Structure formats: structure tokens, C-alpha cells
NUDONU-579194 format. One line per field, with one value per residue (C-alpha): residue in one letter; x, y, z. Coordinates in nm, 3 decimals, always signed. Each point is the difference from the previous one (the first is absolute). Layout:
<rs>
code = [A;...]
x = [X;...]
y = [Y;...]
z = [Z;...]
</rs>
This chain:
<rs>
code = [M;N;E;Q;R;E;L;L;L;L;Q;N;V;D;K;Y;F;S;G;V;H;A;V;N;D;L;S;I;S;I;K;K;G;Q;I;H;C;L;A;G;E;N;G;S;G;K;S;T;L;I;K;I;I;S;G;I;H;A;P;E;R;G;K;I;F;I;N;G;K;R;Q;A;T;L;T;P;A;Q;A;I;A;Q;G;I;Q;V;I;Y;Q;D;F;S;L;F;D;N;L;S;V;A;E;N;L;T;L;N;A;N;L;A;R;K;K;R;L;V;S;W;G;S;I;R;K;Q;A;Q;S;A;L;A;R;L;E;I;D;M;D;L;D;E;E;V;G;N;L;S;V;A;Q;K;Q;L;I;A;I;A;R;A;L;M;F;N;A;R;L;L;I;M;D;E;P;T;T;A;L;T;G;K;E;V;K;V;L;F;D;I;V;R;G;I;R;A;K;G;I;S;I;L;F;V;S;H;K;M;R;E;M;L;E;I;S;D;W;I;T;V;I;R;N;G;G;K;V;A;E;G;P;T;D;E;F;D;E;K;L;L;T;W;Q;M;T;G;Q;Q;F;S;H;E;R;Y;S;C;P;K;K;E;E;T;L;R;L;E;L;R;N;F;S;G;R;A;F;R;D;I;N;L;R;L;R;R;R;E;I;V;G;I;T;G;L;L;G;S;G;R;T;E;F;A;Q;A;L;F;G;M;E;P;H;F;L;G;E;I;F;L;D;G;K;R;V;A;P;R;T;I;E;Q;A;I;A;D;G;I;A;Y;V;P;E;D;R;L;S;E;G;L;F;L;S;Q;S;I;L;R;N;I;L;A;T;T;L;D;D;N;R;A;G;L;F;F;D;R;N;K;A;N;A;K;A;A;E;M;V;E;E;L;T;I;N;T;A;N;I;R;N;P;V;S;T;L;S;G;G;N;Q;Q;R;V;V;L;G;K;W;L;L;T;R;A;R;L;L;I;L;N;G;P;T;V;G;V;D;V;G;S;K;A;E;I;H;E;K;I;R;E;I;T;R;E;N;A;L;S;V;L;M;I;S;D;D;I;Q;E;L;V;H;N;C;N;R;I;F;I;M;H;R;G;R;L;I;D;E;I;P;G;E;L;A;E;E;N;A;I;N;T;R;L;K;E;L;I]
x = [-1.860;+0.367;-0.006;+0.378;+0.000;-0.345;-0.058;-0.340;-0.270;-0.333;-0.240;-0.301;-0.055;-0.299;-0.082;-0.296;-0.069;-0.353;-0.045;+0.337;+0.222;+0.322;+0.190;-0.121;+0.088;+0.363;+0.274;+0.355;+0.299;+0.296;+0.314;+0.241;+0.286;-0.168;-0.052;-0.346;-0.137;-0.373;-0.059;-0.312;-0.152;-0.169;-0.337;+0.111;-0.047;+0.355;-0.095;-0.291;+0.226;+0.253;-0.278;-0.116;+0.354;+0.048;-0.334;-0.178;-0.258;-0.146;-0.069;-0.352;+0.146;+0.334;+0.274;+0.308;+0.303;+0.302;+0.294;-0.224;-0.268;-0.355;-0.114;-0.365;+0.004;+0.267;-0.010;+0.268;+0.135;+0.014;+0.175;+0.265;+0.046;+0.056;+0.277;-0.192;+0.091;-0.129;+0.179;-0.258;+0.078;-0.040;+0.231;-0.230;+0.261;-0.039;+0.176;+0.017;+0.180;+0.366;+0.150;+0.048;-0.358;-0.149;+0.206;-0.094;-0.349;-0.193;+0.224;-0.036;-0.376;-0.023;+0.186;-0.237;+0.288;-0.107;+0.344;+0.225;+0.364;+0.176;+0.316;-0.192;-0.172;+0.330;+0.150;-0.299;+0.005;+0.374;-0.035;-0.285;+0.204;+0.306;-0.197;-0.023;+0.358;-0.112;+0.100;-0.244;-0.032;-0.236;-0.105;-0.097;-0.371;-0.137;-0.175;+0.342;+0.104;-0.022;-0.252;+0.278;+0.113;-0.357;-0.035;+0.311;-0.143;-0.325;+0.195;+0.218;-0.310;-0.168;+0.303;-0.011;-0.315;+0.186;-0.162;-0.012;-0.197;+0.057;-0.266;+0.117;-0.278;+0.131;+0.329;+0.179;-0.273;+0.179;+0.362;+0.274;+0.194;+0.289;-0.234;-0.169;+0.340;+0.069;-0.344;+0.051;+0.334;-0.174;-0.287;+0.249;+0.174;-0.331;-0.062;+0.345;-0.118;-0.282;-0.273;-0.261;-0.097;-0.325;+0.092;-0.316;+0.055;-0.104;+0.352;+0.106;+0.373;+0.029;-0.203;+0.224;+0.312;-0.085;-0.235;+0.046;-0.364;-0.281;-0.375;-0.212;-0.358;-0.265;-0.359;+0.052;+0.111;+0.336;+0.093;+0.361;+0.277;+0.347;+0.373;+0.111;+0.221;-0.314;-0.123;+0.102;-0.145;-0.214;-0.155;-0.061;-0.171;-0.233;-0.078;-0.058;-0.220;-0.125;+0.126;+0.304;+0.131;+0.183;+0.331;+0.033;+0.188;-0.180;+0.089;-0.078;-0.156;+0.293;-0.186;-0.045;+0.281;-0.186;+0.195;-0.207;+0.250;+0.341;+0.214;+0.308;+0.250;-0.286;+0.145;-0.130;+0.088;+0.092;+0.054;+0.182;+0.055;-0.282;-0.035;-0.281;-0.228;-0.322;-0.231;-0.374;-0.108;+0.343;+0.068;+0.339;+0.127;+0.228;+0.162;+0.277;+0.117;-0.162;+0.107;+0.062;-0.236;-0.261;-0.300;+0.107;+0.037;-0.354;-0.145;+0.174;-0.159;-0.336;+0.061;+0.033;+0.374;+0.179;+0.225;+0.246;+0.148;-0.090;-0.294;-0.308;-0.177;-0.334;-0.110;+0.251;-0.133;+0.215;-0.162;+0.125;-0.221;+0.083;-0.313;-0.212;-0.285;+0.226;+0.122;-0.355;-0.092;+0.304;-0.118;+0.231;-0.123;+0.187;-0.083;+0.203;+0.190;-0.188;-0.364;-0.127;+0.151;+0.042;-0.248;-0.329;-0.245;-0.049;-0.309;-0.174;-0.191;+0.136;-0.220;+0.145;+0.357;-0.042;-0.156;+0.250;+0.211;-0.285;-0.260;+0.003;-0.062;-0.335;-0.148;-0.299;+0.016;-0.003;-0.120;+0.172;-0.140;-0.023;-0.148;+0.278;+0.267;-0.149;-0.021;+0.368;+0.107;-0.211;+0.149;+0.353;-0.080;-0.118;+0.294;+0.260;-0.198;+0.000;-0.160;-0.261;-0.364;-0.069;+0.210;-0.128;+0.185;+0.311;+0.312;+0.163;-0.219;+0.177;+0.299;+0.338;-0.037;-0.343;+0.118;+0.281;-0.254;-0.196;+0.313;+0.070;-0.362;-0.019;+0.301;-0.124;-0.311;+0.222;+0.075;+0.371;+0.257;+0.290;-0.062;+0.268;-0.026;+0.214;+0.000;-0.322;-0.047;+0.160;-0.186;-0.219;-0.045;+0.115;-0.339;-0.087;+0.353;-0.034;-0.342;+0.129;+0.294;-0.233;-0.228;+0.297;+0.107;-0.354;-0.065;+0.345;-0.079;-0.364;+0.034;+0.336;+0.142;+0.365;+0.102;+0.293;+0.014;+0.222;+0.053;+0.224;-0.154;+0.238;-0.219;-0.286;+0.213;+0.141;-0.348;-0.167;+0.253;+0.135;+0.311;+0.142;+0.224;+0.213;+0.019;+0.295;+0.076;-0.257;+0.109;-0.123;+0.316;-0.108;-0.263;-0.104;-0.225;-0.301;+0.080;+0.350;-0.100;+0.078;-0.097;+0.320;+0.221;-0.187;+0.015;+0.373;+0.047;-0.193;+0.217;+0.308;-0.139;-0.040]
y = [+5.580;+0.044;+0.181;+0.042;+0.196;+0.151;+0.336;+0.088;-0.207;+0.120;-0.273;+0.060;+0.359;+0.201;+0.368;+0.197;+0.374;+0.102;-0.325;+0.026;-0.305;+0.188;-0.315;-0.324;-0.340;+0.107;-0.206;+0.122;-0.129;+0.214;-0.174;+0.122;+0.206;+0.023;+0.299;-0.077;+0.223;+0.060;+0.107;+0.143;+0.301;+0.284;-0.130;-0.364;-0.044;+0.063;+0.277;-0.199;-0.300;+0.219;+0.124;-0.355;-0.109;+0.309;-0.044;+0.305;-0.208;-0.329;-0.255;-0.142;-0.345;-0.175;-0.074;+0.193;-0.170;+0.182;-0.219;-0.303;+0.126;+0.064;+0.355;+0.004;+0.379;+0.242;+0.366;+0.259;-0.018;-0.381;+0.013;+0.238;-0.225;-0.291;+0.198;+0.123;+0.354;+0.191;+0.286;+0.184;+0.232;+0.314;-0.153;+0.133;+0.246;+0.342;+0.261;+0.250;-0.243;-0.095;-0.324;-0.118;+0.088;-0.180;-0.310;-0.030;+0.149;-0.323;-0.203;+0.248;+0.025;-0.379;+0.003;+0.274;+0.214;+0.329;+0.156;+0.075;-0.103;+0.169;-0.193;-0.326;+0.116;+0.081;-0.331;-0.197;+0.194;-0.046;-0.372;-0.026;+0.167;-0.208;-0.318;+0.117;+0.130;+0.351;+0.336;+0.290;+0.323;-0.091;+0.363;+0.067;+0.057;-0.282;+0.251;+0.111;-0.350;-0.170;-0.275;-0.261;+0.122;-0.003;-0.358;-0.104;+0.157;-0.195;-0.325;+0.068;+0.079;-0.324;-0.205;+0.158;-0.206;-0.326;-0.044;-0.353;+0.094;+0.337;+0.094;+0.266;+0.156;+0.129;+0.107;+0.123;+0.223;+0.331;-0.122;+0.055;-0.296;+0.064;+0.019;-0.326;-0.172;+0.126;-0.117;-0.346;-0.038;+0.082;-0.241;-0.280;+0.082;-0.028;-0.339;-0.115;+0.060;-0.253;+0.260;-0.057;+0.273;+0.023;+0.230;+0.135;+0.140;+0.017;+0.075;-0.319;+0.056;+0.087;-0.304;-0.227;+0.158;+0.004;-0.290;-0.369;-0.091;+0.169;-0.023;+0.163;+0.106;+0.131;+0.099;-0.109;-0.354;-0.171;-0.079;-0.114;-0.056;-0.147;+0.063;+0.321;-0.179;-0.152;+0.346;+0.259;+0.339;-0.135;-0.271;+0.238;+0.250;-0.268;-0.134;+0.344;+0.138;-0.291;+0.195;+0.024;+0.342;+0.111;+0.176;+0.151;+0.327;+0.324;+0.169;+0.357;+0.024;+0.060;+0.270;+0.204;+0.255;+0.298;+0.146;+0.040;+0.092;+0.162;+0.086;+0.218;+0.013;-0.055;+0.037;+0.004;-0.078;-0.366;-0.018;+0.199;+0.040;-0.232;-0.005;-0.222;-0.033;-0.202;-0.074;-0.048;-0.359;-0.069;-0.145;+0.090;-0.161;+0.141;-0.203;+0.061;-0.062;+0.158;+0.365;+0.016;+0.298;-0.174;+0.080;+0.363;+0.025;-0.132;+0.228;+0.304;-0.074;-0.004;+0.323;-0.170;+0.069;+0.316;+0.001;+0.284;-0.049;-0.133;-0.003;-0.220;-0.024;-0.180;-0.043;+0.268;+0.257;+0.111;-0.058;+0.063;-0.176;+0.144;-0.138;-0.313;+0.213;+0.132;-0.350;-0.130;+0.297;-0.078;-0.360;-0.178;-0.270;-0.179;-0.335;-0.007;-0.296;+0.002;-0.015;-0.023;+0.325;+0.197;-0.139;-0.067;+0.141;-0.329;+0.105;+0.123;-0.197;-0.146;+0.251;+0.304;-0.121;-0.043;+0.346;+0.178;+0.138;+0.118;+0.164;+0.325;-0.191;-0.115;+0.340;+0.143;+0.369;+0.040;-0.356;-0.336;-0.241;-0.314;-0.218;+0.091;-0.064;-0.333;-0.115;+0.085;-0.186;-0.305;-0.005;+0.010;-0.282;-0.212;+0.095;-0.089;-0.306;+0.125;-0.284;+0.150;-0.061;+0.373;+0.303;+0.172;-0.251;+0.134;-0.038;-0.166;-0.307;-0.075;-0.227;+0.157;-0.062;+0.162;+0.297;+0.053;-0.003;+0.273;+0.218;-0.061;+0.072;+0.337;+0.122;-0.139;+0.215;+0.309;-0.091;+0.023;-0.004;-0.109;-0.269;-0.052;-0.336;-0.040;-0.366;-0.078;-0.350;+0.024;-0.232;-0.143;-0.373;-0.180;-0.016;+0.365;+0.097;-0.160;+0.161;+0.346;-0.036;-0.093;+0.294;+0.242;-0.130;+0.026;+0.359;+0.106;-0.126;+0.110;+0.341;+0.091;+0.035;+0.028;-0.185;+0.029;-0.319;+0.012;-0.333;-0.226;-0.296;-0.055;-0.272;+0.251;+0.247;-0.259;-0.124;+0.340;+0.261;+0.105;+0.136;-0.025;+0.255;-0.063;+0.295;+0.048;+0.294;+0.214;-0.068;-0.227;-0.202;-0.294;-0.036;-0.351;-0.065;-0.212;-0.280;-0.035;+0.034;-0.305;-0.024;-0.168;+0.252;+0.296;-0.151;-0.058;+0.362;+0.121;-0.211;+0.166;+0.336;-0.096]
z = [+4.939;+0.069;+0.338;+0.000;-0.320;-0.039;+0.166;-0.143;-0.168;-0.135;-0.114;-0.228;+0.114;-0.125;+0.048;-0.136;-0.021;-0.096;-0.189;-0.178;+0.044;+0.087;+0.109;-0.151;+0.155;+0.030;+0.165;+0.054;+0.196;+0.110;+0.124;+0.266;-0.141;-0.343;-0.228;-0.132;-0.275;-0.029;-0.359;-0.155;-0.171;+0.186;+0.117;-0.005;+0.377;+0.123;+0.244;+0.141;+0.057;+0.184;+0.227;+0.074;+0.092;+0.220;+0.178;-0.141;-0.189;+0.118;-0.276;-0.040;-0.055;+0.025;+0.251;+0.111;+0.155;+0.148;+0.097;-0.036;+0.240;-0.119;+0.067;+0.103;-0.037;-0.113;+0.099;-0.088;+0.357;-0.017;-0.339;+0.139;+0.303;-0.242;-0.171;-0.306;-0.107;-0.304;-0.174;-0.208;-0.290;+0.216;+0.269;+0.282;+0.127;+0.166;-0.215;+0.288;+0.235;+0.000;-0.124;+0.359;+0.099;-0.300;+0.066;+0.367;+0.029;-0.058;+0.229;+0.286;-0.048;+0.014;+0.333;+0.128;+0.123;+0.158;+0.036;-0.296;+0.025;-0.291;+0.071;-0.028;-0.319;-0.169;+0.110;-0.135;-0.327;-0.051;+0.065;-0.253;-0.274;+0.086;-0.074;-0.361;+0.000;-0.092;+0.144;+0.029;+0.197;+0.284;+0.050;-0.364;-0.061;-0.214;-0.226;-0.125;-0.109;-0.340;-0.073;+0.017;+0.343;+0.130;-0.117;+0.192;+0.315;-0.049;-0.042;+0.304;+0.207;-0.106;+0.104;+0.348;+0.060;-0.062;-0.339;-0.136;-0.312;-0.166;-0.256;-0.247;-0.209;-0.337;+0.165;-0.314;-0.148;+0.066;+0.001;-0.256;-0.142;+0.238;+0.300;-0.105;+0.004;+0.354;+0.112;-0.151;+0.180;+0.329;-0.073;-0.069;+0.326;+0.184;-0.162;+0.116;+0.359;-0.053;-0.040;-0.272;-0.246;-0.193;-0.289;-0.162;-0.348;-0.364;-0.131;-0.171;-0.026;+0.367;+0.099;-0.203;+0.148;+0.371;+0.073;+0.081;-0.067;-0.194;+0.046;-0.273;+0.069;-0.237;+0.079;+0.360;-0.080;-0.030;-0.359;+0.043;+0.254;+0.004;+0.037;-0.168;-0.252;-0.156;-0.109;-0.258;-0.098;-0.283;+0.217;+0.291;-0.229;-0.130;+0.348;+0.156;-0.279;-0.208;-0.302;-0.223;-0.097;-0.311;+0.056;-0.346;-0.003;-0.073;-0.327;-0.099;-0.348;-0.237;-0.193;+0.317;+0.000;+0.148;+0.290;+0.316;+0.276;-0.022;+0.302;-0.039;+0.289;+0.247;+0.352;+0.356;+0.359;-0.052;-0.378;-0.265;-0.373;-0.106;-0.378;-0.120;-0.304;+0.014;-0.296;-0.003;+0.076;+0.150;+0.347;+0.143;+0.319;+0.269;+0.276;+0.248;+0.353;+0.304;+0.004;-0.375;-0.032;-0.214;+0.223;+0.046;-0.378;-0.055;+0.266;-0.150;-0.339;+0.179;+0.192;+0.339;+0.028;-0.113;-0.302;-0.036;-0.346;-0.341;-0.240;-0.046;-0.336;-0.049;-0.361;-0.096;+0.248;+0.292;+0.341;+0.353;+0.257;+0.342;+0.165;-0.034;-0.139;-0.276;-0.084;-0.034;-0.219;-0.217;-0.047;+0.246;+0.240;+0.278;+0.163;+0.325;+0.140;+0.332;-0.102;+0.360;+0.127;-0.325;-0.251;+0.177;+0.253;+0.182;+0.197;-0.315;-0.260;-0.321;-0.184;+0.179;-0.043;-0.375;-0.035;+0.227;-0.286;-0.225;+0.225;-0.200;-0.324;+0.133;+0.074;-0.185;+0.076;+0.377;+0.059;+0.012;-0.260;+0.212;-0.274;-0.243;+0.264;+0.106;-0.362;-0.058;+0.313;-0.085;-0.350;+0.143;+0.245;-0.293;-0.224;+0.265;+0.124;+0.360;+0.196;+0.233;+0.081;+0.038;-0.093;+0.314;+0.218;+0.179;-0.215;+0.304;-0.061;-0.329;-0.053;-0.075;-0.372;-0.016;+0.207;-0.250;-0.282;+0.180;+0.022;-0.369;-0.090;+0.172;-0.199;-0.330;+0.043;-0.022;-0.363;+0.072;-0.279;+0.222;+0.262;+0.267;+0.179;+0.313;+0.107;-0.189;+0.145;+0.347;+0.238;-0.277;-0.053;-0.314;-0.170;+0.059;-0.099;-0.344;-0.049;+0.099;-0.239;-0.284;+0.080;+0.000;-0.342;-0.133;+0.113;-0.121;-0.351;-0.019;+0.168;-0.158;+0.351;+0.089;+0.316;+0.238;+0.208;+0.310;+0.172;+0.209;-0.180;-0.292;-0.149;-0.009;-0.196;-0.241;-0.096;-0.031;-0.112;-0.339;+0.170;+0.351;+0.174;+0.308;+0.235;+0.236;+0.227;-0.174;-0.358;-0.278;-0.064;-0.220;-0.273;-0.104;-0.304;+0.095;-0.244;+0.152;+0.366;+0.214;+0.364;+0.120;-0.178;+0.151;+0.349;-0.043;-0.104;+0.305;+0.230;-0.149;+0.112;+0.367]
</rs>
């Protein structure tokens, strides 16, 4: 073992949960000043491994070395003392406290200070932000900040504890392309200071761009590791999933010319003069920079946002959904970008989440027909291959990909004619992503659906859409036929709009 270069070493680590081998004879080495990517699908063991390294879980077998020294035990407090800091996806911040208070709270609690020195707090906070060369209003409540700004606060706070290993759990899930670039510049700056980063992700392109070394795990075990330049997207996909996926482009049946949706001069708070025609069995994509108005446009179609001008026609009939209830009655469904806060009742069962949109359809007179409802939900679970032992389990127990299937399933039960998908595979691993795409194509063909797919993921749009629109400052400015759509060209066009 190279003690000069090796910061962390795990040897032959095992961890079980209720008989399930969550981490299986896994060894991993992280060097000083290295960006080390831990790659794997949801459920592969990444989260369990993070918790072992940070002292939350103790392994049943195996050895842990930090800076060459064997750790007989490792508690969270001991891990922090050794310079290990974890930034989870929720950032563990207090929305009702200021930037300065969030940055310094943990440090002051650790010192057991009884008196508050606001001058000292501001000085500590300013110093923490200066280390990352960022400027922020120290008095701003964190709840008012963007996801990207919250992440920077979490990173700055971690570095206040003299972090030697910074573990970042799916750090780009809710970030735009521009925000990802800023984050990567900061991560490289942290590496330049000799700090190690364990970058946990399932996004292949980002892994290949940011990391020095990649370790791939599947079903709790290590299947591959090596310098990043030994990997490419195709190889990573195979190693992470054990499968190869077709990337054939979706094509709308040529005989299908029936018009499903027509928008005439559709205008609202953040968009204007939208003219759009969408056929049955057609998938149309919309992308654009942050603030382009695409989400507000989608929400207005679904009655969540007001629209003040223009006309909407569905199957030739004029509709004007001003509420969600009206939109559902008109045959419009909306899968939101943030499934956790907008798409699911996390404390409720999978069954109840799937049935949430169709409760009235399962009534027999004054009574609720439980058997009918349960049969419908079970059928949808089977159709969408939602992986669960029991549909009465909380939806929070599912992986991200299965949660997204639940959201999709509850809207398919409404027998919608127009399905609006906003970020349909955000935070979903590569295997689930391919399966969700295939399911969207299948239901579009078989159910004569029309789909509006809104996404930052240009590759997703290129592979699944008949046409792609670029939205800028509330207008649809470019239309690209699916057969001519190229990812690099679209990304170049988006950069021109910055």
C-alpha cells in the first residue's frame, strides 16, 4: 500500500441487510488529490458504500484504512475527524436560516459554544466562501436560493472541517448544463488543493468528463475499475447494467396524420405566441436554457399556470383548462420534473400513489370498489415493470427509476390523450432510463397518445422525438426534424443563446 498516495482503502468489505448482500467482497482505493468516480445503477450498493466510508454503517467483514492506518471501528464522528465529509442530495441545510448560519452552525456546535458572536459567524462564513472563490449574500435565507447555490454552500461548509475526502452523492441531479460546468470547475479547484473527491453518479458523460479514476459496482460487487481514459459510454453501460441498449430513433407511423393538439398564439406569464401542431402517436421534444419558459408553458397546458391569450384544440375541439381538474377532464396529463415534491406522496403506498388520479373512476354508487381499484393498480405495476415485492409498500422504498414509473402509471390510468413529460428521466440510472424510454414509445404507439417531452437531456430528445423545438425567452425559435437532429448541433445552438 502506497501510504504517501493512498488516502482511503477498503479491503474485502461485506454488508448485509435482512439477508441481502448489499456490499459484496468489495475493495476500493482512493488516492490523495484524486477525483474518483463510483459508478453504478440505483440499487447497486453505492449508497451503502458511502455510509460505510462515512461511519454510518459498520461492515460485517473487511478492513478500512485511512492514511495507511487500520480503523478498528469507524463512527460518523471519527470519520469527520479523519477529514471525511459527505454532501448528500438534499444538502442537509436549514431553509429558514441564513447562508452564514448554515455555513457555521455545525462548526460552532462542535466547539460547544454557548454565546453567539455574529461578527465571528460572518467572518467564518466569508472565509468559507472565499475558499471556493464565490460571492454570496450572507444574510439571504437558504430557502430562497437555487439548487446550485445550495450545493455550493454545502461544499463550502464541508471544507470548513478541513475535509480530506469529499463524497458527493449524485451532485448534478437537479442542475442545468451551465450549473454542472460551474460545479466541475469548483471540483477541479478542490482537487488542485490536494483534496480527494468521491463522485457518486450514474451519468456516464459526466463521469468521463470529471473523473481521474472510475470504479463500477453492480449488485454490491466491483465489476471494473481503472483510469478514466480506459472507459467509454458503451463500455460503462455494459459494465453498470450487464446489458446493451439500442439507440434507434423513434418514428411516428407515416400513415398517422390525425391532428391531436393545436395551439394558436398560446401565451402566458413566461411564454408567448406559441403555435404548435402535434399528431397522434407523435413525440415532440422541447428544450431550452434555464428561464426559457418551457416549464411554465407545460404547466399552463395542464392548468397549473395561467394563460391569458391564445387557443387550445384537442382532437379538433377547443378546450381551455384553467385548473388541473379541467385539464384531466380534457384528457391532458402532466409528469412533473421533480417527482419527489410534485409527483408522489412519499409516505403513502405504491398502490395509493397509482390510484391518486382516478379515485372517482373506482366508485360503485356511494362506495369505493377496492377490488376494482387494486386490480387496476396491479395491472399497471405489471405493465410498467415496477419492481416491488408488495404494492402496499411505501413509494419511498422504490428506486428513482421505479418511482418515475409510478408517476407515469398514475397518469396513464386517466386515459389521457396528451401526455406532457417534463424531465422524464431526471435522476434515473442508465438501465431504467432506457426501459422508461422504450415504455414511452410503446404506449405512444399502442394507445395513440401524443407526447410533449421537455428535457435538458439532448440525447434523450434526439433518440425519442419526431421533432425537436428550441425555446428561448418564451418563444419556440427553432424546429428540427427528428431524422436531422444531432446532439452536438443542438448543444452548439443552445450555447449561442447564453
